[in-house]
N, C-alpha and C positions, 0 to 999 in steps of 0.2 A: 633565522629559520622561517621557512615559508610553510604555511599550512595547505593541505590539499583541499581544493574546493569541493564541497558536497552539493549534490543536486537537490533542489527543493522537491522534485518528484522524479523518481526513478521508474521508468516504464519498461525497463528490460526485465525479462523473466529470469529468475534465478535457478532455472532447472538445468542449465548447462553445467556439466562436470568441470572440475578444474583442469587447466591446461597441463598437458604432459601425462595425465593419468590414463590408465587403460580403459577406464569407464568412458572417457571422452571419445576414443576411437569407436567403441561400440555404439555410443549415442549418435555420433556422426553417421555411421553406417545405417543405423535404423532410420534416421531422419532422411538420408538420401534415398533409401528404398521407398519411403512413404511419398516423397516428392516425385520420384520416377514413376511410381504407380499412378499418381494423379495425372502427370503430364502425358503419359503414354497409354492411358486408359481409352481404348477405342469405343467402349460402350457409352462413354459420356456424350450427352446430347449437346451439339453445338449449333448455333443459329446459322442460317444461310446468309452469307455476306455477298455483296456485289463484287464483281471481279476488280473494280477500281478501289476497293477499300484497302487502305494501308494503315494498319494499326502498329504503333510502336510499343505502347504500354497502356494499361488500364485494367479495370476490373471486369469481371464477367457480367456484372449488372449493366455496364455501359453497352454491351452488345445487344442486350434485350430491351433497350429503351425505345419508346415510341417516338414518332416524329415530333409530337408536341413537346415531349420531355427534352428531346435534343434541341429543339428551337429555344425552349426556355433556358436551358443550360448555356447555349451559345450567347443568348442575349445577356445573361448575367455575367458571363466571361468578358464580353465586350464592354459592359458597363464597368466592371472592375478594372479592365485595362485602361479605359478612359480616365477613371479616377486615379490610377497609378501614374498616368502621364501628367495629370494636372496637380499632383501632390506637392510639387515644388512651387506652385504659384500661390500668391497671397491675395486674398480678397481685400480690396480697398474700398471702403464706403465713403462716398462723397455726399456733401450736402447740396441738394439740387436748388435750394433757395438762393445760394450765393452766386449762381451762374448768371 
């Protein structure tokens, strides 16, 4: 007999009604209406973007970042990428006196 694995930390909200219940349909309709209102709200202020900007995903905060913040983030991403590429390498210390 196998036991079901329990999560150490469950970050999912428990507000969703059970599957197949009529409350679930009403909850999904309300949730969809809120999201549609957010996405189609024309009064929401959006930043001006360059015509060459192509965003696939990200937060709204990313659109409002200054050039300095973007440069710092790009540098940290490049550093993390370099560390990831070197993760499989092993540092070997040699004794310089024996050479």
